[in-house]
PDB file of N, CA, C and O in Angstrom:
ATOM      1  N   MET A   1     -21.995  -6.492   3.195  1.00  0.00           N
ATOM      2  CA  MET A   1     -20.735  -7.192   3.000  1.00  0.00           C
ATOM      3  C   MET A   1     -20.950  -8.671   3.323  1.00  0.00           C
ATOM      4  O   MET A   1     -21.465  -9.006   4.389  1.00  0.00           O
ATOM      5  N   THR A   2     -20.556  -9.553   2.405  1.00  0.00           N
ATOM      6  CA  THR A   2     -20.698 -10.987   2.619  1.00  0.00           C
ATOM      7  C   THR A   2     -19.393 -11.572   3.120  1.00  0.00           C
ATOM      8  O   THR A   2     -18.340 -10.939   3.038  1.00  0.00           O
ATOM      9  N   ASP A   3     -19.473 -12.791   3.640  1.00  0.00           N
ATOM     10  CA  ASP A   3     -18.266 -13.460   4.141  1.00  0.00           C
ATOM     11  C   ASP A   3     -17.295 -13.778   3.022  1.00  0.00           C
ATOM     12  O   ASP A   3     -16.096 -13.913   3.267  1.00  0.00           O
ATOM     13  N   LYS A   4     -17.795 -13.903   1.778  1.00  0.00           N
ATOM     14  CA  LYS A   4     -16.941 -14.255   0.651  1.00  0.00           C
ATOM     15  C   LYS A   4     -16.309 -13.033   0.000  1.00  0.00           C
ATOM     16  O   LYS A   4     -15.511 -13.168  -0.927  1.00  0.00           O
ATOM     17  N   GLU A   5     -16.654 -11.853   0.472  1.00  0.00           N
ATOM     18  CA  GLU A   5     -16.102 -10.636  -0.118  1.00  0.00           C
ATOM     19  C   GLU A   5     -14.608 -10.556   0.156  1.00  0.00           C
ATOM     20  O   GLU A   5     -14.144 -10.898   1.244  1.00  0.00           O
ATOM     21  N   GLN A   6     -13.863 -10.101  -0.842  1.00  0.00           N
ATOM     22  CA  GLN A   6     -12.413  -9.977  -0.686  1.00  0.00           C
ATOM     23  C   GLN A   6     -12.100  -8.875   0.316  1.00  0.00           C
ATOM     24  O   GLN A   6     -12.693  -7.796   0.308  1.00  0.00           O
ATOM     25  N   LYS A   7     -11.148  -9.192   1.171  1.00  0.00           N
ATOM     26  CA  LYS A   7     -10.734  -8.243   2.208  1.00  0.00           C
ATOM     27  C   LYS A   7      -9.218  -8.115   2.179  1.00  0.00           C
ATOM     28  O   LYS A   7      -8.506  -8.980   1.668  1.00  0.00           O
ATOM     29  N   ILE A   8      -8.761  -7.032   2.733  1.00  0.00           N
ATOM     30  CA  ILE A   8      -7.324  -6.785   2.835  1.00  0.00           C
ATOM     31  C   ILE A   8      -7.058  -6.163   4.193  1.00  0.00           C
ATOM     32  O   ILE A   8      -7.870  -5.388   4.698  1.00  0.00           O
ATOM     33  N   VAL A   9      -5.913  -6.507   4.787  1.00  0.00           N
ATOM     34  CA  VAL A   9      -5.524  -5.938   6.075  1.00  0.00           C
ATOM     35  C   VAL A   9      -4.371  -4.972   5.831  1.00  0.00           C
ATOM     36  O   VAL A   9      -3.336  -5.338   5.274  1.00  0.00           O
ATOM     37  N   ILE A  10      -4.576  -3.733   6.262  1.00  0.00           N
ATOM     38  CA  ILE A  10      -3.566  -2.692   6.119  1.00  0.00           C
ATOM     39  C   ILE A  10      -3.332  -2.085   7.497  1.00  0.00           C
ATOM     40  O   ILE A  10      -4.254  -1.560   8.121  1.00  0.00           O
ATOM     41  N   ASP A  11      -2.100  -2.161   7.957  1.00  0.00           N
ATOM     42  CA  ASP A  11      -1.737  -1.641   9.281  1.00  0.00           C
ATOM     43  C   ASP A  11      -2.667  -2.166  10.371  1.00  0.00           C
ATOM     44  O   ASP A  11      -3.073  -1.424  11.265  1.00  0.00           O
ATOM     45  N   GLY A  12      -2.999  -3.459  10.286  1.00  0.00           N
ATOM     46  CA  GLY A  12      -3.804  -4.096  11.313  1.00  0.00           C
ATOM     47  C   GLY A  12      -5.303  -3.875  11.197  1.00  0.00           C
ATOM     48  O   GLY A  12      -6.062  -4.389  12.020  1.00  0.00           O
ATOM     49  N   THR A  13      -5.744  -3.132  10.206  1.00  0.00           N
ATOM     50  CA  THR A  13      -7.170  -2.884  10.009  1.00  0.00           C
ATOM     51  C   THR A  13      -7.637  -3.613   8.762  1.00  0.00           C
ATOM     52  O   THR A  13      -7.004  -3.525   7.709  1.00  0.00           O
ATOM     53  N   GLU A  14      -8.760  -4.343   8.882  1.00  0.00           N
ATOM     54  CA  GLU A  14      -9.306  -5.087   7.753  1.00  0.00           C
ATOM     55  C   GLU A  14     -10.287  -4.210   6.978  1.00  0.00           C
ATOM     56  O   GLU A  14     -11.139  -3.534   7.555  1.00  0.00           O
ATOM     57  N   TYR A  15     -10.140  -4.241   5.650  1.00  0.00           N
ATOM     58  CA  TYR A  15     -11.016  -3.469   4.770  1.00  0.00           C
ATOM     59  C   TYR A  15     -11.612  -4.390   3.724  1.00  0.00           C
ATOM     60  O   TYR A  15     -10.942  -5.296   3.226  1.00  0.00           O
ATOM     61  N   ALA A  16     -12.870  -4.156   3.394  1.00  0.00           N
ATOM     62  CA  ALA A  16     -13.470  -4.821   2.243  1.00  0.00           C
ATOM     63  C   ALA A  16     -12.970  -4.077   1.005  1.00  0.00           C
ATOM     64  O   ALA A  16     -13.042  -2.849   0.940  1.00  0.00           O
ATOM     65  N   LEU A  17     -12.465  -4.828   0.026  1.00  0.00           N
ATOM     66  CA  LEU A  17     -11.945  -4.173  -1.175  1.00  0.00           C
ATOM     67  C   LEU A  17     -13.006  -3.308  -1.842  1.00  0.00           C
ATOM     68  O   LEU A  17     -12.698  -2.242  -2.375  1.00  0.00           O
ATOM     69  N   SER A  18     -14.245  -3.762  -1.812  1.00  0.00           N
ATOM     70  CA  SER A  18     -15.307  -3.007  -2.471  1.00  0.00           C
ATOM     71  C   SER A  18     -15.588  -1.665  -1.790  1.00  0.00           C
ATOM     72  O   SER A  18     -16.186  -0.773  -2.390  1.00  0.00           O
ATOM     73  N   SER A  19     -15.151  -1.529  -0.532  1.00  0.00           N
ATOM     74  CA  SER A  19     -15.392  -0.270   0.182  1.00  0.00           C
ATOM     75  C   SER A  19     -14.298   0.767  -0.073  1.00  0.00           C
ATOM     76  O   SER A  19     -14.431   1.924   0.325  1.00  0.00           O
ATOM     77  N   LEU A  20     -13.216   0.351  -0.736  1.00  0.00           N
ATOM     78  CA  LEU A  20     -12.096   1.258  -0.968  1.00  0.00           C
ATOM     79  C   LEU A  20     -12.303   2.049  -2.251  1.00  0.00           C
ATOM     80  O   LEU A  20     -12.982   1.605  -3.177  1.00  0.00           O
ATOM     81  N   SER A  21     -11.709   3.212  -2.278  1.00  0.00           N
ATOM     82  CA  SER A  21     -11.794   4.050  -3.480  1.00  0.00           C
ATOM     83  C   SER A  21     -11.014   3.402  -4.618  1.00  0.00           C
ATOM     84  O   SER A  21     -10.186   2.516  -4.401  1.00  0.00           O
ATOM     85  N   GLN A  22     -11.291   3.854  -5.817  1.00  0.00           N
ATOM     86  CA  GLN A  22     -10.550   3.350  -6.978  1.00  0.00           C
ATOM     87  C   GLN A  22      -9.063   3.638  -6.819  1.00  0.00           C
ATOM     88  O   GLN A  22      -8.229   2.810  -7.186  1.00  0.00           O
ATOM     89  N   GLU A  23      -8.724   4.801  -6.278  1.00  0.00           N
ATOM     90  CA  GLU A  23      -7.313   5.162  -6.056  1.00  0.00           C
ATOM     91  C   GLU A  23      -6.650   4.179  -5.096  1.00  0.00           C
ATOM     92  O   GLU A  23      -5.521   3.749  -5.333  1.00  0.00           O
ATOM     93  N   ALA A  24      -7.340   3.821  -4.018  1.00  0.00           N
ATOM     94  CA  ALA A  24      -6.782   2.869  -3.054  1.00  0.00           C
ATOM     95  C   ALA A  24      -6.598   1.500  -3.703  1.00  0.00           C
ATOM     96  O   ALA A  24      -5.571   0.854  -3.497  1.00  0.00           O
ATOM     97  N   ARG A  25      -7.584   1.047  -4.488  1.00  0.00           N
ATOM     98  CA  ARG A  25      -7.464  -0.249  -5.174  1.00  0.00           C
ATOM     99  C   ARG A  25      -6.331  -0.222  -6.188  1.00  0.00           C
ATOM    100  O   ARG A  25      -5.627  -1.216  -6.363  1.00  0.00           O
ATOM    101  N   THR A  26      -6.154   0.913  -6.857  1.00  0.00           N
ATOM    102  CA  THR A  26      -5.043   1.046  -7.810  1.00  0.00           C
ATOM    103  C   THR A  26      -3.707   0.936  -7.083  1.00  0.00           C
ATOM    104  O   THR A  26      -2.789   0.282  -7.579  1.00  0.00           O
ATOM    105  N   GLN A  27      -3.586   1.560  -5.926  1.00  0.00           N
ATOM    106  CA  GLN A  27      -2.331   1.502  -5.166  1.00  0.00           C
ATOM    107  C   GLN A  27      -2.073   0.093  -4.638  1.00  0.00           C
ATOM    108  O   GLN A  27      -0.922  -0.337  -4.566  1.00  0.00           O
ATOM    109  N   ILE A  28      -3.127  -0.627  -4.270  1.00  0.00           N
ATOM    110  CA  ILE A  28      -2.973  -2.025  -3.850  1.00  0.00           C
ATOM    111  C   ILE A  28      -2.434  -2.848  -5.015  1.00  0.00           C
ATOM    112  O   ILE A  28      -1.524  -3.659  -4.842  1.00  0.00           O
ATOM    113  N   THR A  29      -2.994  -2.638  -6.189  1.00  0.00           N
ATOM    114  CA  THR A  29      -2.503  -3.338  -7.382  1.00  0.00           C
ATOM    115  C   THR A  29      -1.047  -2.997  -7.639  1.00  0.00           C
ATOM    116  O   THR A  29      -0.240  -3.882  -7.924  1.00  0.00           O
ATOM    117  N   ASN A  30      -0.704  -1.712  -7.541  1.00  0.00           N
ATOM    118  CA  ASN A  30       0.686  -1.290  -7.742  1.00  0.00           C
ATOM    119  C   ASN A  30       1.615  -1.974  -6.742  1.00  0.00           C
ATOM    120  O   ASN A  30       2.697  -2.431  -7.110  1.00  0.00           O
ATOM    121  N   LEU A  31       1.199  -2.044  -5.491  1.00  0.00           N
ATOM    122  CA  LEU A  31       2.020  -2.702  -4.472  1.00  0.00           C
ATOM    123  C   LEU A  31       2.203  -4.183  -4.779  1.00  0.00           C
ATOM    124  O   LEU A  31       3.295  -4.725  -4.608  1.00  0.00           O
ATOM    125  N   ARG A  32       1.148  -4.830  -5.226  1.00  0.00           N
ATOM    126  CA  ARG A  32       1.249  -6.253  -5.561  1.00  0.00           C
ATOM    127  C   ARG A  32       2.208  -6.472  -6.726  1.00  0.00           C
ATOM    128  O   ARG A  32       2.992  -7.422  -6.714  1.00  0.00           O
ATOM    129  N   VAL A  33       2.151  -5.608  -7.724  1.00  0.00           N
ATOM    130  CA  VAL A  33       3.052  -5.714  -8.873  1.00  0.00           C
ATOM    131  C   VAL A  33       4.503  -5.537  -8.426  1.00  0.00           C
ATOM    132  O   VAL A  33       5.384  -6.293  -8.834  1.00  0.00           O
ATOM    133  N   VAL A  34       4.739  -4.537  -7.590  1.00  0.00           N
ATOM    134  CA  VAL A  34       6.101  -4.267  -7.116  1.00  0.00           C
ATOM    135  C   VAL A  34       6.601  -5.411  -6.232  1.00  0.00           C
ATOM    136  O   VAL A  34       7.762  -5.806  -6.334  1.00  0.00           O
ATOM    137  N   GLU A  35       5.741  -5.943  -5.370  1.00  0.00           N
ATOM    138  CA  GLU A  35       6.149  -7.063  -4.528  1.00  0.00           C
ATOM    139  C   GLU A  35       6.513  -8.277  -5.384  1.00  0.00           C
ATOM    140  O   GLU A  35       7.473  -8.986  -5.082  1.00  0.00           O
ATOM    141  N   ASN A  36       5.758  -8.513  -6.436  1.00  0.00           N
ATOM    142  CA  ASN A  36       6.059  -9.603  -7.353  1.00  0.00           C
ATOM    143  C   ASN A  36       7.403  -9.361  -8.050  1.00  0.00           C
ATOM    144  O   ASN A  36       8.209 -10.282  -8.183  1.00  0.00           O
ATOM    145  N   GLU A  37       7.636  -8.145  -8.486  1.00  0.00           N
ATOM    146  CA  GLU A  37       8.898  -7.805  -9.149  1.00  0.00           C
ATOM    147  C   GLU A  37      10.078  -7.989  -8.194  1.00  0.00           C
ATOM    148  O   GLU A  37      11.127  -8.492  -8.597  1.00  0.00           O
ATOM    149  N   ILE A  38       9.914  -7.587  -6.941  1.00  0.00           N
ATOM    150  CA  ILE A  38      10.971  -7.757  -5.941  1.00  0.00           C
ATOM    151  C   ILE A  38      11.265  -9.241  -5.740  1.00  0.00           C
ATOM    152  O   ILE A  38      12.428  -9.633  -5.656  1.00  0.00           O
ATOM    153  N   ALA A  39      10.221 -10.072  -5.662  1.00  0.00           N
ATOM    154  CA  ALA A  39      10.409 -11.519  -5.497  1.00  0.00           C
ATOM    155  C   ALA A  39      11.167 -12.101  -6.684  1.00  0.00           C
ATOM    156  O   ALA A  39      12.053 -12.938  -6.509  1.00  0.00           O
ATOM    157  N   GLN A  40      10.819 -11.658  -7.896  1.00  0.00           N
ATOM    158  CA  GLN A  40      11.518 -12.144  -9.083  1.00  0.00           C
ATOM    159  C   GLN A  40      12.980 -11.715  -9.080  1.00  0.00           C
ATOM    160  O   GLN A  40      13.862 -12.497  -9.434  1.00  0.00           O
ATOM    161  N   LEU A  41      13.234 -10.478  -8.681  1.00  0.00           N
ATOM    162  CA  LEU A  41      14.617  -9.994  -8.627  1.00  0.00           C
ATOM    163  C   LEU A  41      15.426 -10.746  -7.574  1.00  0.00           C
ATOM    164  O   LEU A  41      16.599 -11.049  -7.795  1.00  0.00           O
ATOM    165  N   LYS A  42      14.810 -11.050  -6.434  1.00  0.00           N
ATOM    166  CA  LYS A  42      15.503 -11.823  -5.401  1.00  0.00           C
ATOM    167  C   LYS A  42      15.855 -13.213  -5.922  1.00  0.00           C
ATOM    168  O   LYS A  42      16.937 -13.729  -5.640  1.00  0.00           O
ATOM    169  N   ALA A  43      14.949 -13.816  -6.676  1.00  0.00           N
ATOM    170  CA  ALA A  43      15.223 -15.138  -7.250  1.00  0.00           C
ATOM    171  C   ALA A  43      16.365 -15.050  -8.249  1.00  0.00           C
ATOM    172  O   ALA A  43      17.247 -15.909  -8.266  1.00  0.00           O
ATOM    173  N   ARG A  44      16.353 -14.009  -9.086  1.00  0.00           N
ATOM    174  CA  ARG A  44      17.434 -13.839 -10.057  1.00  0.00           C
ATOM    175  C   ARG A  44      18.756 -13.590  -9.346  1.00  0.00           C
ATOM    176  O   ARG A  44      19.793 -14.083  -9.791  1.00  0.00           O
ATOM    177  N   LEU A  45      18.742 -12.838  -8.257  1.00  0.00           N
ATOM    178  CA  LEU A  45      19.961 -12.582  -7.493  1.00  0.00           C
ATOM    179  C   LEU A  45      20.496 -13.881  -6.882  1.00  0.00           C
ATOM    180  O   LEU A  45      21.708 -14.098  -6.856  1.00  0.00           O
ATOM    181  N   ALA A  46      19.614 -14.731  -6.400  1.00  0.00           N
ATOM    182  CA  ALA A  46      20.041 -16.020  -5.848  1.00  0.00           C
ATOM    183  C   ALA A  46      20.674 -16.875  -6.932  1.00  0.00           C
ATOM    184  O   ALA A  46      21.686 -17.530  -6.687  1.00  0.00           O
ATOM    185  N   ILE A  47      20.094 -16.880  -8.126  1.00  0.00           N
ATOM    186  CA  ILE A  47      20.663 -17.634  -9.249  1.00  0.00           C
ATOM    187  C   ILE A  47      22.037 -17.084  -9.601  1.00  0.00           C
ATOM    188  O   ILE A  47      22.981 -17.846  -9.813  1.00  0.00           O
ATOM    189  N   ALA A  48      22.148 -15.766  -9.661  1.00  0.00           N
ATOM    190  CA  ALA A  48      23.435 -15.145  -9.995  1.00  0.00           C
ATOM    191  C   ALA A  48      24.476 -15.447  -8.925  1.00  0.00           C
ATOM    192  O   ALA A  48      25.641 -15.685  -9.246  1.00  0.00           O
ATOM    193  N   GLY A  49      24.072 -15.440  -7.668  1.00  0.00           N
ATOM    194  CA  GLY A  49      25.003 -15.758  -6.581  1.00  0.00           C
ATOM    195  C   GLY A  49      25.517 -17.184  -6.688  1.00  0.00           C
ATOM    196  O   GLY A  49      26.700 -17.449  -6.473  1.00  0.00           O
ATOM    197  N   THR A  50      24.618 -18.097  -7.023  1.00  0.00           N
ATOM    198  CA  THR A  50      25.013 -19.494  -7.200  1.00  0.00           C
ATOM    199  C   THR A  50      25.972 -19.633  -8.381  1.00  0.00           C
ATOM    200  O   THR A  50      26.965 -20.356  -8.295  1.00  0.00           O
ATOM    201  N   ALA A  51      25.681 -18.948  -9.472  1.00  0.00           N
ATOM    202  CA  ALA A  51      26.562 -18.987 -10.638  1.00  0.00           C
ATOM    203  C   ALA A  51      27.932 -18.406 -10.301  1.00  0.00           C
ATOM    204  O   ALA A  51      28.953 -18.928 -10.747  1.00  0.00           O
ATOM    205  N   LYS A  52      27.958 -17.348  -9.529  1.00  0.00           N
ATOM    206  CA  LYS A  52      29.227 -16.727  -9.150  1.00  0.00           C
ATOM    207  C   LYS A  52      30.100 -17.715  -8.381  1.00  0.00           C
ATOM    208  O   LYS A  52      31.299 -17.830  -8.635  1.00  0.00           O
ATOM    209  N   ILE A  53      29.490 -18.419  -7.447  1.00  0.00           N
ATOM    210  CA  ILE A  53      30.239 -19.411  -6.667  1.00  0.00           C
ATOM    211  C   ILE A  53      30.787 -20.504  -7.582  1.00  0.00           C
ATOM    212  O   ILE A  53      31.930 -20.935  -7.431  1.00  0.00           O
ATOM    213  N   ALA A  54      29.971 -20.945  -8.521  1.00  0.00           N
ATOM    214  CA  ALA A  54      30.416 -21.983  -9.459  1.00  0.00           C
ATOM    215  C   ALA A  54      31.577 -21.483 -10.301  1.00  0.00           C
ATOM    216  O   ALA A  54      32.545 -22.213 -10.516  1.00  0.00           O
ATOM    217  N   TYR A  55      31.495 -20.249 -10.780  1.00  0.00           N
ATOM    218  CA  TYR A  55      32.588 -19.687 -11.586  1.00  0.00           C
ATOM    219  C   TYR A  55      33.853 -19.511 -10.744  1.00  0.00           C
ATOM    220  O   TYR A  55      34.958 -19.747 -11.234  1.00  0.00           O
ATOM    221  N   GLN A  56      33.704 -19.103  -9.496  1.00  0.00           N
ATOM    222  CA  GLN A  56      34.871 -18.966  -8.622  1.00  0.00           C
ATOM    223  C   GLN A  56      35.542 -20.319  -8.416  1.00  0.00           C
ATOM    224  O   GLN A  56      36.768 -20.421  -8.450  1.00  0.00           O
ATOM    225  N   ASN A  57      34.741 -21.347  -8.205  1.00  0.00           N
ATOM    226  CA  ASN A  57      35.299 -22.693  -8.020  1.00  0.00           C
ATOM    227  C   ASN A  57      35.966 -23.189  -9.298  1.00  0.00           C
ATOM    228  O   ASN A  57      37.028 -23.810  -9.246  1.00  0.00           O
ATOM    229  N   ALA A  58      35.354 -22.920 -10.432  1.00  0.00           N
ATOM    230  CA  ALA A  58      35.950 -23.322 -11.706  1.00  0.00           C
ATOM    231  C   ALA A  58      37.272 -22.607 -11.929  1.00  0.00           C
ATOM    232  O   ALA A  58      38.227 -23.204 -12.426  1.00  0.00           O
ATOM    233  N   LEU A  59      37.333 -21.323 -11.563  1.00  0.00           N
ATOM    234  CA  LEU A  59      38.586 -20.570 -11.700  1.00  0.00           C
ATOM    235  C   LEU A  59      39.669 -21.179 -10.814  1.00  0.00           C
ATOM    236  O   LEU A  59      40.803 -21.371 -11.253  1.00  0.00           O
ATOM    237  N   LYS A  60      39.316 -21.480  -9.569  1.00  0.00           N
ATOM    238  CA  LYS A  60      40.304 -22.084  -8.666  1.00  0.00           C
ATOM    239  C   LYS A  60      40.841 -23.390  -9.240  1.00  0.00           C
ATOM    240  O   LYS A  60      42.032 -23.680  -9.127  1.00  0.00           O
ATOM    241  N   ASN A  61      39.968 -24.169  -9.849  1.00  0.00           N
ATOM    242  CA  ASN A  61      40.393 -25.452 -10.430  1.00  0.00           C
ATOM    243  C   ASN A  61      41.227 -25.248 -11.689  1.00  0.00           C
ATOM    244  O   ASN A  61      41.998 -26.128 -12.071  1.00  0.00           O
ATOM    245  N   ALA A  62      41.078 -24.099 -12.334  1.00  0.00           N
ATOM    246  CA  ALA A  62      41.833 -23.826 -13.574  1.00  0.00           C
ATOM    247  C   ALA A  62      43.187 -23.211 -13.296  1.00  0.00           C
ATOM    248  O   ALA A  62      44.014 -23.143 -14.206  1.00  0.00           O
ATOM    249  N   LEU A  63      43.451 -22.764 -12.096  1.00  0.00           N
ATOM    250  CA  LEU A  63      44.726 -22.144 -11.767  1.00  0.00           C
ATOM    251  C   LEU A  63      45.804 -23.204 -11.606  1.00  0.00           C
ATOM    252  O   LEU A  63      45.530 -24.338 -11.212  1.00  0.00           O
ATOM    253  N   PRO A  64      47.047 -22.808 -11.922  1.00  0.00           N
ATOM    254  CA  PRO A  64      48.139 -23.775 -11.742  1.00  0.00           C
ATOM    255  C   PRO A  64      48.302 -24.120 -10.263  1.00  0.00           C
ATOM    256  O   PRO A  64      48.066 -23.291  -9.383  1.00  0.00           O
ATOM    257  N   VAL A  65      48.702 -25.338 -10.019  1.00  0.00           N
ATOM    258  CA  VAL A  65      48.908 -25.804  -8.643  1.00  0.00           C
ATOM    259  C   VAL A  65      50.255 -25.325  -8.154  1.00  0.00           C
ATOM    260  O   VAL A  65      51.260 -25.507  -8.840  1.00  0.00           O
ATOM    261  N   ASP A  66      50.296 -24.722  -6.990  1.00  0.00           N
ATOM    262  CA  ASP A  66      51.551 -24.250  -6.394  1.00  0.00           C
ATOM    263  C   ASP A  66      52.236 -25.444  -5.739  1.00  0.00           C
ATOM    264  O   ASP A  66      51.680 -26.061  -4.830  1.00  0.00           O
ATOM    265  N   THR A  67      53.441 -25.769  -6.197  1.00  0.00           N
ATOM    266  CA  THR A  67      54.168 -26.948  -5.696  1.00  0.00           C
ATOM    267  C   THR A  67      55.182 -26.601  -4.619  1.00  0.00           C
ATOM    268  O   THR A  67      55.973 -27.460  -4.228  1.00  0.00           O
ATOM    269  N   HIS A  68      55.185 -25.393  -4.137  1.00  0.00           N
ATOM    270  CA  HIS A  68      56.162 -25.011  -3.096  1.00  0.00           C
ATOM    271  C   HIS A  68      55.799 -25.572  -1.768  1.00  0.00           C
ATOM    272  O   HIS A  68      56.509 -25.349  -0.788  1.00  0.00           O
TER     273      HIS A  68
END
């Protein structure tokens, strides 16, 4: 194992990627894909939340003013 070899830490234990089974490497890839998807969904949720606030403010501005 060289110093430049890719490593991963799982539950506090460091592993050389080359020492892991194909199944383990596949699951690491799956986890990375899912983590990326979660990050994208969180970003989309933040955008939607911002849009919701803007629409709520626009609605408030479009309502008639109560003169009582």
